[in-house]
Each structure stands twice: as structure tokens, then as C-alpha cells.
C-alpha positions in Angstrom: 10.5 8.4 -47.9 12.9 7.3 -50.7 15.0 4.3 -51.2 18.2 5.6 -49.8 16.3 7.1 -46.7 15.0 3.7 -46.0 17.8 1.8 -46.1 19.7 4.2 -43.6 16.9 3.9 -41.6 16.7 -0.2 -41.7 20.6 0.2 -40.9 19.8 2.3 -37.4 16.9 -0.3 -36.7 17.0 -2.3 -33.7 15.7 -6.0 -33.7 15.2 -8.3 -30.6 18.4 -10.6 -30.7 18.9 -12.4 -27.0 21.4 -15.0 -28.0 24.6 -16.0 -26.5 27.9 -14.2 -27.7 31.4 -14.5 -27.0 33.9 -11.5 -26.3 37.4 -11.7 -27.3 37.0 -15.3 -27.5 36.7 -15.6 -23.5 34.0 -13.9 -22.3 30.4 -15.2 -22.8 27.7 -12.7 -22.6 23.9 -12.3 -24.1 22.9 -9.7 -26.7 19.7 -7.9 -26.5 19.3 -6.6 -29.7 21.2 -6.1 -32.9 21.2 -3.5 -36.0 23.3 -3.5 -39.2 25.7 -1.1 -37.3 26.0 -2.6 -33.9 24.8 -4.5 -30.8 23.6 -4.1 -27.6 25.0 -6.7 -25.1 24.0 -7.2 -21.4 27.3 -7.3 -19.5 28.5 -7.2 -16.0 31.7 -6.4 -16.7 33.0 -2.7 -16.9 34.4 -2.0 -20.9 36.2 1.2 -21.4 34.4 3.6 -23.9 36.3 3.4 -27.4 37.8 0.1 -27.1 37.4 -2.3 -29.7 36.6 -5.9 -29.0 35.8 -9.1 -30.8 32.4 -10.1 -30.9 31.8 -13.8 -32.1 28.2 -14.5 -33.3 26.6 -17.6 -34.0 25.6 -17.8 -37.8 24.2 -20.8 -39.7 26.0 -23.5 -37.5 29.0 -21.8 -37.3 30.3 -18.4 -36.2 30.5 -14.8 -37.3 33.5 -12.9 -36.1 33.5 -9.0 -36.2 35.2 -6.1 -34.5 33.1 -3.5 -32.4 34.0 -0.5 -30.5 32.3 0.3 -27.4 30.3 3.3 -27.4 28.6 3.6 -24.0 28.7 1.2 -21.1 26.8 0.5 -17.7 28.3 -2.0 -15.7 26.1 -4.5 -14.3 23.4 -3.3 -16.9 25.2 -3.7 -20.8 27.0 -1.7 -23.6 26.2 -0.4 -27.1 29.0 -1.3 -29.3 29.3 -0.2 -32.8 30.4 -2.8 -35.7 33.8 -1.5 -37.2 35.7 -2.5 -40.2 33.5 -4.9 -41.7 34.3 -6.2 -45.2 31.6 -6.7 -47.6 31.5 -10.5 -46.6 30.8 -9.6 -43.0 28.2 -6.8 -44.0 26.3 -9.4 -46.0 26.1 -11.8 -43.3 25.1 -9.3 -40.6 22.0 -8.5 -43.0 21.5 -12.1 -43.8 21.1 -12.5 -39.9 18.9 -9.8 -39.2 16.7 -10.4 -42.1 16.7 -14.3 -40.6 15.4 -12.8 -37.3 12.5 -10.4 -38.9 11.1 -13.5 -41.0 10.7 -15.4 -37.6 7.1 -15.2 -36.1 7.1 -13.2 -33.0 7.1 -15.4 -30.0 6.1 -13.6 -26.7 5.7 -14.6 -23.3 4.8 -11.2 -21.8 1.0 -11.1 -22.5 -1.0 -10.6 -19.0 2.6 -9.9 -17.1 1.9 -7.5 -14.2 4.1 -4.8 -13.4 4.3 -2.6 -10.3 5.6 0.6 -11.4 6.8 2.7 -8.1 7.6 6.4 -9.4 6.6 9.4 -8.0 6.6 11.9 -10.8 3.5 11.4 -12.2 4.9 12.4 -15.7 6.9 10.0 -15.9 4.9 7.3 -14.4 2.4 7.9 -17.0 4.8 7.8 -20.0 6.2 4.6 -18.7 2.4 3.2 -18.0 1.5 4.0 -21.7 4.5 2.2 -22.8 4.0 -0.7 -20.9 0.3 -1.2 -22.2 1.6 -0.8 -25.7 3.9 -3.7 -25.1 1.1 -6.0 -23.3 1.7 -5.5 -19.8 -0.7 -4.9 -17.0 0.2 -1.9 -14.9 -0.2 -1.5 -10.7 0.9 2.0 -10.4 2.7 3.2 -6.8 3.5 6.9 -6.4 5.9 6.1 -3.3 7.6 3.4 -1.4 4.7 3.0 1.2 2.3 2.7 -1.4 4.2 -0.1 -3.1 4.6 -2.2 -0.4 0.8 -2.0 0.6 0.1 -2.9 -3.0 2.8 -6.0 -2.5 0.8 -7.5 0.3 -2.2 -7.4 -1.7 -0.9 -9.1 -5.1 2.0 -10.1 -6.4 3.5 -8.7 -9.6 5.5 -10.7 -12.2 8.3 -7.8 -12.3 8.5 -4.3 -10.1 10.2 -0.9 -11.7 11.1 1.1 -9.0 12.4 4.6 -8.5 15.1 5.4 -5.6 14.8 8.6 -4.4 11.2 9.0 -3.0 9.4 10.9 -0.2 8.4 8.8 2.9 10.0 5.5 2.0 13.0 5.4 -0.6 13.4 3.2 -2.8 16.5 1.3 -1.5 14.4 0.6 1.8 11.6 -0.5 -0.5 14.6 -2.6 -2.5 15.8 -4.1 0.9 12.1 -5.0 2.4 11.6 -6.8 -1.0 14.8 -8.8 -0.9 14.4 -9.9 2.9 10.9 -11.0 2.7 10.7 -14.8 1.3 7.5 -14.4 -0.5 8.9 -11.6 -2.4 12.4 -11.9 -2.6 12.7 -13.7 -6.0 10.7 -10.8 -7.8 12.7 -9.2 -10.2 13.4 -5.5 -9.7 14.9 -2.7 -12.2 15.6 0.9 -10.4 15.7 3.6 -12.8 16.7 6.7 -11.0 18.2 10.0 -12.0 21.1 9.4 -9.0 23.2 7.0 -11.5 26.8 7.4 -9.7 28.9 4.4 -9.3 28.3 4.4 -5.6 24.3 4.4 -5.9 24.7 1.4 -8.5 26.7 -0.7 -6.4 24.3 0.1 -3.5 21.4 -0.9 -5.6 22.9 -4.0 -7.2 24.4 -5.0 -3.7 21.0 -4.8 -2.5 19.5 -7.3 -4.9 18.2 -5.6 -8.0 18.2 -7.5 -11.4 19.4 -4.4 -13.1 20.0 -0.5 -12.8 19.0 2.2 -15.6 19.8 5.7 -15.2 16.7 8.1 -16.3 19.2 10.3 -18.3 19.2 8.5 -21.6 16.7 6.3 -20.9 13.2 6.3 -22.5 10.6 4.9 -21.3 10.5 2.6 -24.6 14.3 1.5 -23.7 13.1 0.6 -19.9 10.3 -1.4 -21.0 12.2 -3.5 -23.7 14.8 -4.0 -20.8 11.8 -5.0 -18.5 11.0 -7.7 -21.2 14.6 -8.7 -21.8 14.8 -9.1 -17.8 11.6 -11.2 -18.0 12.6 -13.4 -20.8 15.8 -14.2 -19.4 13.7 -15.5 -16.3 12.0 -17.4 -18.1 14.5 -18.8 -20.7 14.6 -22.8 -20.5 
């Protein structure tokens, strides 16, 4: 790989960056990761695709404000934005910020965390499990909702990744049982489903899920990074 290829790869490489940021000078959100060309932001609000927003990031005791274009948005989960019209000074500051992140010693409170993975598709379940193992999680597998409730009765995980449409007992029923049981209601639950209409997302979030991800476009790696973010936010002092 030549130097030009390495530089291009670094521009797209994303680094964990969980910090408070300001959108359009009024709305506080939390970033999830950053690259030299953009950010992924956890945001409850809906933003229109291609809209240009002002993003303010803490930098060296002050602030760095840049313009960014919304590339995709999932209300209640987050959005990806692409930096636009950066001048040389802003570009240099973004690079400096990323360098400061990469030089920090890795911090993790993930080690030893148990995830209950509820997914009826064996191929998908194995791919997600493999990625969870790589990130230091322990995994309890359930192939349907009934099995998931059985496991919950025996042990309490730190987080649940839940498929929605399954035979027997579907994910919405499982979610309802979890969030109405005093022993389980505080457990963070991420729903990941192929059914990602606005109506489905609203039902899931209203039922108490901590997040919703559409299976289409969500790789196992992205799902696991999102799970890590949910746990880190839960344990944030």
C-alpha cells in the first residue's frame, strides 16, 4: 500500500468519539465516532437528508465549529454527517483531534459483559456472535422469544440484542415482557430487524427499547459498536 492509499484509508477510518456536541448552536447531542471526513451522531430528532448543519466540537479548551451535510438519519438512533467546505485550518484541527484520540490509552468497561442474543436466523446469529466475541463480550444465544425468556429467568445479561419477527413469541412480545417485569425493565435492549418502517420503529421505541437498527445496512460490526455505545452511555458517570 503506497502513501497515497494509506492517506485515503485514514480519511475514512472511524475512531470512537463519545462526546457532547452542539448542532446548529442549540441542540445538544452525543457523537459516537469520528473520521477526517465526518461524524456519526446519536440523535433522537429527525434530520432531512442533504441538509447542512453546523456542528460544534470541543477542541483544546475551546470549540471547533464546522459545517456538515446529513447523509443518512434514523430517528431515535443517529445520523451520519459529512464535513463540507472545511478550510485548511479546520481540516488541520480535525486531524489533530483524531490524533489525540488515537494516542489515548484504550479505555473499556466492556470486558466480561454478557449479551443475550435473540435471533432466529442461524447464519445471522453466528456472525453477530463472532463479532461480539472479538470485542470481548460473553454471549448467550436464543433462537426464539420463548427461549430468550427462559434464559432470562435463569440469569440476567448486561444487554439484549433482539430480533423482531420470530415464530412462537415475537420480539415485541419479548420486549413487552422485559420492560414490564421489575427484575428486567432496566436491561438495555437493542432491536435489530429487517422490518424498519416508521410504524415499526415507533412501536419498538414506545415499548421501551434503547435503540433500533435496520438489518439492511447494519453489519455485525456496526451492531456491536452500537451495543458498546449503549453500555458506555449507561455507565457514564
